[in-house]
C-alpha positions as CSV (number, residue, x, y, z in Angstrom):
1,M,-2.8,-49.4,60.1
2,Q,-4.2,-50.3,56.7
3,D,-2.2,-50.9,53.7
4,F,1.2,-51.1,55.2
5,D,3.9,-54.3,55.1
6,Y,5.1,-55.8,58.6
7,T,6.8,-58.3,57.3
8,L,9.6,-56.5,55.8
9,T,13.1,-56.2,57.3
10,W,12.6,-53.6,60.2
11,Y,16.4,-51.7,61.0
12,H,17.9,-49.7,64.1
13,G,20.8,-47.7,64.3
14,S,22.3,-47.2,67.7
15,Q,25.9,-46.0,69.3
16,Q,25.4,-48.7,71.4
17,E,25.7,-52.3,71.6
18,L,22.3,-53.6,72.3
19,T,20.5,-56.7,72.2
20,T,17.1,-55.9,73.1
21,L,15.3,-52.5,72.2
22,R,13.1,-50.4,74.5
23,V,9.8,-49.6,74.3
24,G,9.4,-45.9,72.2
25,S,12.8,-46.6,70.3
26,S,12.8,-45.8,67.0
27,I,12.9,-48.3,64.0
28,T,12.6,-48.1,59.9
29,Q,12.5,-50.5,56.9
30,D,14.6,-48.2,55.9
31,K,18.3,-49.8,56.1
32,T,20.1,-46.3,55.0
33,V,18.1,-44.4,57.3
34,A,18.8,-46.9,60.3
35,K,22.9,-46.6,59.3
36,A,22.4,-43.0,59.4
37,F,20.9,-42.7,62.8
38,S,23.7,-45.1,64.0
39,H,26.1,-42.0,63.5
40,R,23.8,-40.4,65.8
41,P,23.3,-37.3,63.1
42,S,21.4,-33.5,64.4
43,L,20.4,-33.2,60.9
44,L,19.3,-36.1,58.4
45,T,18.6,-35.4,54.4
46,M,16.9,-37.7,52.4
47,S,16.9,-37.0,48.6
48,E,13.5,-37.8,46.2
49,G,15.9,-40.3,44.8
50,G,16.4,-41.7,48.7
51,T,20.2,-40.8,48.8
52,V,20.4,-40.2,52.6
53,K,22.9,-37.6,53.7
54,H,23.9,-36.9,57.6
55,D,25.8,-34.8,60.0
56,G,26.4,-37.5,62.6
57,V,30.5,-38.6,63.2
58,T,30.5,-41.1,65.6
59,S,30.9,-44.6,64.5
60,G,27.9,-47.2,65.6
61,Y,25.8,-50.7,65.1
62,L,23.2,-51.4,62.7
63,Y,20.6,-54.0,63.4
64,T,17.9,-56.2,62.5
65,V,14.8,-56.2,64.5
66,A,14.7,-60.1,65.3
67,D,11.0,-60.3,66.7
68,E,8.2,-60.7,64.2
69,I,6.5,-57.1,64.2
70,G,2.5,-56.9,63.5
71,P,0.4,-53.6,63.5
72,D,0.1,-53.7,67.6
73,D,3.9,-53.6,67.8
74,V,4.6,-49.9,66.3
75,H,3.3,-46.5,65.5
76,P,4.5,-44.4,63.1
77,H,6.3,-41.0,64.6
78,P,4.0,-38.6,65.1
79,H,6.6,-35.6,64.0
80,P,5.2,-34.0,60.7
81,V,8.5,-34.8,58.7
82,N,7.3,-38.7,59.0
83,A,4.1,-38.4,56.6
84,T,5.7,-40.9,54.4
85,R,6.0,-43.1,57.4
86,W,9.6,-44.0,57.0
87,E,10.1,-43.8,61.0
88,W,8.0,-45.9,63.5
89,L,8.2,-46.4,67.4
90,T,7.9,-49.4,69.6
91,N,5.3,-50.3,71.9
92,R,7.0,-53.0,73.6
93,E,10.9,-54.0,73.9
94,L,12.0,-56.2,70.8
95,K,15.1,-58.7,70.5
96,L,17.8,-57.3,68.0
97,K,20.5,-58.7,65.9
98,L,23.8,-57.2,65.2
99,I,24.4,-57.3,61.6
100,E,27.5,-54.4,61.2
101,Q,29.5,-52.0,63.1
102,T,29.2,-48.5,61.2
103,I,32.0,-45.9,60.5
104,V,30.6,-42.6,58.8
105,T,31.7,-41.9,55.0
106,D,32.4,-38.9,53.2
107,E,29.6,-39.9,50.5
108,E,27.1,-39.9,53.0
109,R,28.3,-36.7,55.3
110,L,26.6,-33.4,54.6
111,T,29.1,-30.4,53.6
112,D,29.4,-27.8,55.9
113,Q,27.4,-25.6,52.8
114,E,25.0,-28.3,52.7
115,I,24.2,-28.1,56.3
116,T,24.1,-23.8,55.7
117,E,21.3,-24.1,53.1
118,I,19.3,-26.4,55.0
119,K,19.6,-24.4,58.2
120,R,18.8,-21.1,55.9
121,K,15.9,-22.6,54.4
122,Q,14.6,-24.2,58.1
123,E,14.8,-20.6,59.3
124,E,13.1,-19.0,56.3
125,R,10.1,-21.4,56.9
126,G,10.3,-20.9,60.6
127,E,11.2,-24.8,61.1
128,Q,13.6,-26.6,63.5
129,T,13.4,-30.2,62.6
130,F,15.6,-33.2,62.7
131,A,14.8,-34.4,59.2
132,E,14.9,-32.5,55.9
133,E,13.9,-33.6,52.2
134,Y,16.1,-31.8,49.6
135,V,16.5,-32.3,46.2
């Protein structure tokens, strides 16, 4: 893909201890998003300012990809919410390096009221999506 910097750090969030990432796994260059994924959310929001909130509750693990990544190693996730290309899928196995164990904080958790509002908006639009942008 043209106009994309593959040399930046890539991250993966998981609920499992890993050393290798399977083909078809999700990676991102957004550390906050990867950390949120480590909590196994069913809803994830990202504000225009980049604040990420979610409904995940499990502790997890945050990794960096230890292998170099090039255009043939990943492709953008096909989901329409990924228009800005923040989530990518791997085309080959990749080595991982653990950088931290993660614990959900109150600041990153969606409130019950926020979850209700997200679901209401999705129903109005006839959508069922994992991620949502909010203001």
